[in-house]
Every structure is written in C-alpha cells, then in structure tokens.
Biopython code that builds the backbone (N, CA, C, O; Angstrom):
import numpy as np
from Bio.PDB.StructureBuilder import StructureBuilder

atoms = [
    (1, "MET", "N", (0.516, -1.060, 0.222)),
    (1, "MET", "CA", (-0.050, 0.351, 0.258)),
    (1, "MET", "C", (0.720, 1.151, -0.089)),
    (1, "MET", "O", (1.858, 0.731, -0.299)),
    (2, "ILE", "N", (0.502, 2.343, -0.259)),
    (2, "ILE", "CA", (1.582, 3.436, -0.582)),
    (2, "ILE", "C", (0.548, 4.780, 0.042)),
    (2, "ILE", "O", (-0.644, 5.081, -0.028)),
    (3, "GLU", "N", (1.319, 5.130, 0.431)),
    (3, "GLU", "CA", (0.046, 6.607, 1.121)),
    (3, "GLU", "C", (1.499, 7.991, 0.952)),
    (3, "GLU", "O", (2.711, 8.171, 1.074)),
    (4, "GLU", "N", (0.111, 8.689, 0.567)),
    (4, "GLU", "CA", (0.575, 9.984, -0.032)),
    (4, "GLU", "C", (0.978, 10.783, 1.264)),
    (4, "GLU", "O", (0.404, 10.496, 2.314)),
    (5, "MET", "N", (2.074, 11.913, 1.241)),
    (5, "MET", "CA", (2.651, 12.932, 1.586)),
    (5, "MET", "C", (1.740, 13.955, 1.844)),
    (5, "MET", "O", (1.677, 14.681, 0.852)),
    (6, "THR", "N", (0.949, 14.359, 2.809)),
    (6, "THR", "CA", (0.330, 15.612, 3.386)),
    (6, "THR", "C", (1.481, 16.743, 2.761)),
    (6, "THR", "O", (2.617, 16.460, 2.381)),
    (7, "LEU", "N", (0.957, 17.856, 2.770)),
    (7, "LEU", "CA", (1.334, 19.071, 2.806)),
    (7, "LEU", "C", (2.443, 19.470, 3.495)),
    (7, "LEU", "O", (3.439, 19.974, 2.975)),
    (8, "ASP", "N", (2.219, 19.160, 5.138)),
    (8, "ASP", "CA", (3.059, 19.471, 6.006)),
    (8, "ASP", "C", (4.144, 18.466, 5.737)),
    (8, "ASP", "O", (5.197, 19.022, 5.424)),
    (9, "GLU", "N", (4.203, 17.231, 5.762)),
    (9, "GLU", "CA", (5.161, 17.023, 5.610)),
    (9, "GLU", "C", (6.686, 16.915, 4.151)),
    (9, "GLU", "O", (7.898, 16.928, 3.936)),
    (10, "LEU", "N", (5.320, 16.817, 3.580)),
    (10, "LEU", "CA", (6.340, 17.794, 2.419)),
    (10, "LEU", "C", (7.275, 19.153, 2.377)),
    (10, "LEU", "O", (8.325, 19.203, 1.737)),
    (11, "LYS", "N", (6.745, 20.241, 3.148)),
    (11, "LYS", "CA", (7.602, 21.024, 3.569)),
    (11, "LYS", "C", (8.706, 20.880, 5.152)),
    (11, "LYS", "O", (9.717, 21.505, 5.471)),
    (12, "GLN", "N", (8.221, 20.179, 5.595)),
    (12, "GLN", "CA", (9.176, 19.372, 6.598)),
    (12, "GLN", "C", (10.277, 19.195, 5.783)),
    (12, "GLN", "O", (11.251, 19.947, 5.757)),
    (13, "ILE", "N", (10.066, 17.842, 4.879)),
    (13, "ILE", "CA", (11.373, 17.794, 4.385)),
    (13, "ILE", "C", (11.993, 18.729, 3.742)),
    (13, "ILE", "O", (13.202, 18.872, 3.925)),
    (14, "ILE", "N", (11.290, 19.554, 2.856)),
    (14, "ILE", "CA", (12.555, 20.341, 1.864)),
    (14, "ILE", "C", (13.090, 21.593, 2.891)),
    (14, "ILE", "O", (14.046, 22.260, 2.497)),
    (15, "ILE", "N", (12.512, 21.890, 4.121)),
    (15, "ILE", "CA", (12.584, 22.462, 5.091)),
    (15, "ILE", "C", (14.220, 21.593, 5.653)),
    (15, "ILE", "O", (15.413, 21.895, 5.649)),
    (16, "ASP", "N", (13.859, 21.078, 5.841)),
    (16, "ASP", "CA", (15.193, 20.215, 6.218)),
    (16, "ASP", "C", (16.041, 19.697, 4.437)),
    (16, "ASP", "O", (15.364, 18.878, 3.816)),
    (17, "TYR", "N", (16.155, 19.736, 4.377)),
    (17, "TYR", "CA", (16.713, 19.865, 3.189)),
    (17, "TYR", "C", (17.517, 20.873, 3.231)),
    (17, "TYR", "O", (18.703, 20.675, 3.497)),
    (18, "TYR", "N", (16.955, 22.380, 2.933)),
    (18, "TYR", "CA", (17.304, 23.676, 2.751)),
    (18, "TYR", "C", (18.491, 23.909, 3.872)),
    (18, "TYR", "O", (19.615, 24.372, 3.678)),
    (19, "VAL", "N", (17.686, 23.280, 5.549)),
    (19, "VAL", "CA", (18.664, 23.454, 6.558)),
    (19, "VAL", "C", (20.228, 22.713, 6.385)),
    (19, "VAL", "O", (21.342, 23.140, 6.691)),
    (20, "ASN", "N", (19.752, 21.294, 5.699)),
    (20, "ASN", "CA", (21.491, 20.621, 5.310)),
    (20, "ASN", "C", (22.329, 21.369, 5.042)),
    (20, "ASN", "O", (23.318, 21.727, 5.682)),
    (21, "LEU", "N", (21.740, 21.801, 3.481)),
    (21, "LEU", "CA", (22.721, 22.254, 2.345)),
    (21, "LEU", "C", (22.817, 23.810, 3.226)),
    (21, "LEU", "O", (23.224, 24.742, 2.533)),
    (22, "GLN", "N", (22.550, 24.062, 4.353)),
    (22, "GLN", "CA", (23.072, 25.373, 4.942)),
    (22, "GLN", "C", (24.316, 25.262, 5.799)),
    (22, "GLN", "O", (25.180, 26.019, 6.242)),
    (23, "ARG", "N", (24.032, 24.043, 5.830)),
    (23, "ARG", "CA", (25.321, 23.676, 7.010)),
    (23, "ARG", "C", (26.082, 23.163, 5.995)),
    (23, "ARG", "O", (27.133, 23.799, 6.070)),
    (24, "ILE", "N", (26.158, 22.487, 5.206)),
    (24, "ILE", "CA", (27.304, 21.957, 4.045)),
    (24, "ILE", "C", (28.099, 23.289, 3.786)),
    (24, "ILE", "O", (29.283, 23.343, 4.117)),
    (25, "LYS", "N", (27.664, 24.039, 3.377)),
    (25, "LYS", "CA", (28.206, 25.775, 3.049)),
    (25, "LYS", "C", (28.502, 25.921, 3.714)),
    (25, "LYS", "O", (29.707, 25.959, 3.463)),
    (26, "LYS", "N", (28.295, 26.243, 5.512)),
    (26, "LYS", "CA", (28.951, 27.109, 5.918)),
    (26, "LYS", "C", (30.235, 26.148, 5.848)),
    (26, "LYS", "O", (31.267, 26.623, 5.377)),
    (27, "ALA", "N", (30.222, 24.996, 6.233)),
    (27, "ALA", "CA", (31.116, 24.037, 6.404)),
    (27, "ALA", "C", (32.198, 23.794, 5.014)),
    (27, "ALA", "O", (33.033, 22.897, 4.897)),
    (28, "ASP", "N", (31.926, 24.740, 4.175)),
    (28, "ASP", "CA", (32.628, 25.148, 3.145)),
    (28, "ASP", "C", (33.567, 25.546, 2.451)),
    (28, "ASP", "O", (33.137, 26.032, 1.404)),
    (29, "THR", "N", (35.063, 25.586, 2.560)),
    (29, "THR", "CA", (36.092, 26.478, 2.654)),
    (29, "THR", "C", (35.907, 27.598, 0.945)),
    (29, "THR", "O", (36.110, 28.811, 0.898)),
    (30, "GLY", "N", (35.454, 26.641, -0.329)),
    (30, "GLY", "CA", (35.942, 26.736, -1.302)),
    (30, "GLY", "C", (34.189, 26.781, -1.975)),
    (30, "GLY", "O", (33.061, 26.368, -1.709)),
    (31, "ASP", "N", (35.287, 27.973, -3.486)),
    (31, "ASP", "CA", (33.886, 27.639, -4.259)),
    (31, "ASP", "C", (32.894, 26.378, -4.576)),
    (31, "ASP", "O", (33.562, 25.344, -4.605)),
    (32, "ASN", "N", (31.764, 26.189, -4.777)),
    (32, "ASN", "CA", (30.713, 24.795, -4.850)),
    (32, "ASN", "C", (29.646, 24.749, -5.906)),
    (32, "ASN", "O", (28.519, 24.269, -5.786)),
    (33, "PRO", "N", (30.393, 25.554, -7.385)),
    (33, "PRO", "CA", (28.852, 25.722, -7.760)),
    (33, "PRO", "C", (27.797, 24.876, -7.471)),
    (33, "PRO", "O", (26.779, 25.528, -7.703)),
    (34, "GLU", "N", (27.475, 23.673, -7.056)),
    (34, "GLU", "CA", (26.616, 22.652, -7.669)),
    (34, "GLU", "C", (25.917, 22.907, -6.229)),
    (34, "GLU", "O", (24.691, 23.016, -6.206)),
    (35, "LEU", "N", (26.772, 23.022, -4.847)),
    (35, "LEU", "CA", (26.049, 23.202, -3.885)),
    (35, "LEU", "C", (24.927, 24.600, -4.191)),
    (35, "LEU", "O", (23.772, 24.599, -3.763)),
    (36, "ASN", "N", (25.553, 25.794, -5.038)),
    (36, "ASN", "CA", (25.205, 26.622, -4.527)),
    (36, "ASN", "C", (23.979, 26.906, -5.737)),
    (36, "ASN", "O", (23.250, 27.897, -5.692)),
    (37, "TYR", "N", (23.908, 26.007, -6.657)),
    (37, "TYR", "CA", (22.732, 25.310, -7.572)),
    (37, "TYR", "C", (21.460, 24.701, -6.580)),
    (37, "TYR", "O", (20.263, 24.912, -6.388)),
    (38, "GLN", "N", (22.593, 23.770, -6.070)),
    (38, "GLN", "CA", (21.226, 23.186, -4.970)),
    (38, "GLN", "C", (20.731, 23.947, -4.192)),
    (38, "GLN", "O", (19.788, 23.326, -3.702)),
    (39, "LEU", "N", (20.779, 24.954, -3.748)),
    (39, "LEU", "CA", (20.809, 26.134, -2.492)),
    (39, "LEU", "C", (19.357, 27.116, -3.429)),
    (39, "LEU", "O", (18.228, 27.264, -2.960)),
    (40, "ARG", "N", (19.772, 27.578, -4.608)),
    (40, "ARG", "CA", (19.566, 27.998, -5.191)),
    (40, "ARG", "C", (17.691, 27.292, -5.632)),
    (40, "ARG", "O", (16.688, 27.948, -5.913)),
    (41, "VAL", "N", (17.879, 25.613, -5.510)),
    (41, "VAL", "CA", (17.023, 25.190, -6.569)),
    (41, "VAL", "C", (15.649, 25.030, -4.877)),
    (41, "VAL", "O", (14.450, 25.303, -4.935)),
    (42, "VAL", "N", (16.399, 24.539, -3.644)),
    (42, "VAL", "CA", (15.418, 24.498, -2.793)),
    (42, "VAL", "C", (14.548, 25.971, -2.312)),
    (42, "VAL", "O", (13.370, 26.188, -2.026)),
    (43, "LYS", "N", (15.779, 26.826, -2.389)),
    (43, "LYS", "CA", (14.732, 28.150, -2.359)),
    (43, "LYS", "C", (13.773, 28.200, -2.607)),
    (43, "LYS", "O", (12.760, 28.079, -1.917)),
    (44, "ASN", "N", (13.956, 28.446, -3.967)),
    (44, "ASN", "CA", (12.758, 28.739, -5.297)),
    (44, "ASN", "C", (11.438, 27.437, -4.906)),
    (44, "ASN", "O", (10.248, 27.743, -4.979)),
    (45, "LYS", "N", (11.746, 26.469, -4.631)),
    (45, "LYS", "CA", (10.795, 24.798, -4.167)),
    (45, "LYS", "C", (10.030, 26.031, -2.570)),
    (45, "LYS", "O", (8.896, 26.508, -2.620)),
    (46, "LEU", "N", (10.675, 26.184, -1.784)),
    (46, "LEU", "CA", (10.546, 26.929, -0.052)),
    (46, "LEU", "C", (9.372, 28.405, -0.978)),
    (46, "LEU", "O", (8.396, 28.811, -0.347)),
    (47, "ALA", "N", (9.544, 28.747, -1.795)),
    (47, "ALA", "CA", (8.567, 29.650, -1.932)),
    (47, "ALA", "C", (7.033, 29.479, -2.997)),
    (47, "ALA", "O", (5.984, 30.077, -3.235)),
    (48, "SER", "N", (7.799, 28.204, -3.396)),
    (48, "SER", "CA", (6.658, 28.045, -3.962)),
    (48, "SER", "C", (5.776, 27.707, -3.550)),
    (48, "SER", "O", (4.645, 27.733, -4.034)),
    (49, "LEU", "N", (6.363, 27.068, -1.923)),
    (49, "LEU", "CA", (5.217, 26.830, -1.262)),
    (49, "LEU", "C", (4.647, 28.068, 0.028)),
    (49, "LEU", "O", (3.908, 28.071, 1.013)),
    (50, "GLY", "N", (5.368, 28.860, -0.591)),
    (50, "GLY", "CA", (5.087, 30.118, 0.526)),
    (50, "GLY", "C", (5.627, 29.910, 1.981)),
    (50, "GLY", "O", (5.034, 30.288, 2.991)),
    (51, "ILE", "N", (6.820, 29.266, 1.955)),
    (51, "ILE", "CA", (7.521, 29.273, 3.037)),
    (51, "ILE", "C", (9.276, 30.349, 2.885)),
    (51, "ILE", "O", (10.204, 30.059, 2.130)),
    (52, "PRO", "N", (9.217, 31.796, 4.055)),
    (52, "PRO", "CA", (10.589, 32.427, 3.335)),
    (52, "PRO", "C", (11.401, 31.741, 4.256)),
    (52, "PRO", "O", (11.127, 31.410, 5.409)),
    (53, "SER", "N", (12.768, 31.510, 3.400)),
    (53, "SER", "CA", (13.662, 30.642, 3.265)),
    (53, "SER", "C", (14.471, 31.584, 4.204)),
    (53, "SER", "O", (15.301, 30.909, 4.813)),
    (54, "GLU", "N", (14.538, 33.116, 4.596)),
    (54, "GLU", "CA", (15.214, 33.854, 5.607)),
    (54, "GLU", "C", (15.056, 33.944, 6.664)),
    (54, "GLU", "O", (15.582, 34.826, 7.343)),
    (55, "GLU", "N", (13.983, 32.709, 7.282)),
    (55, "GLU", "CA", (14.141, 32.228, 8.589)),
    (55, "GLU", "C", (14.628, 31.293, 8.541)),
    (55, "GLU", "O", (14.775, 30.771, 9.646)),
    (56, "TYR", "N", (15.102, 30.599, 7.485)),
    (56, "TYR", "CA", (16.441, 29.184, 7.712)),
    (56, "TYR", "C", (17.947, 29.226, 7.228)),
    (56, "TYR", "O", (18.706, 28.260, 7.140)),
    (57, "GLU", "N", (18.251, 30.706, 6.897)),
    (57, "GLU", "CA", (19.442, 30.935, 6.894)),
    (57, "GLU", "C", (20.320, 30.972, 7.713)),
    (57, "GLU", "O", (19.842, 31.360, 8.779)),
    (58, "MET", "N", (22.250, 30.604, 7.848)),
    (58, "MET", "CA", (22.267, 30.789, 8.458)),
    (58, "MET", "C", (23.235, 31.847, 8.884)),
    (58, "MET", "O", (23.274, 32.210, 10.059)),
]
sb = StructureBuilder()
sb.init_structure("model")
sb.init_model(0)
sb.init_chain("A")
sb.init_seg("    ")
for serial, (resi, resn, name, xyz) in enumerate(atoms, 1):
    if name == "N":
        sb.init_residue(resn, " ", resi, " ")
    sb.init_atom(name, np.array(xyz, "f"), 0.0, 1.0, " ", f" {name:<3s}", serial, name[0])
structure = sb.get_structure()
C-alpha cells in the first residue's frame, strides 16, 4: 500500500533539506557551484510553498 505525503510533511522535508545544505555551505571553505545551485533550487521550492527561506538561513 502506498501512502501519500501530506503537504505539511513535504514542507518539513524541504525545510530540513535546505537547512542541511546551509550547514554544508557554512562548513565548505571553497567555491562549490553545485552546492550553490542546489541551494537556489531549494529556495525556489520553499518560495513556491509560501515558506520564506530567510527564516532558515545561517
């Protein structure tokens, strides 16, 4: 049986992913274009869900 994810669960997963990327970026001492791209993608996903990413930035 396949259970569907609720919107709140999806939001929490994307927030957690964004926070994890932020922690990686903080620990990264060099330029990482892929990390920067992933951060932009997740920020856009958060914005499309009406979640301000500024609340989760380090």
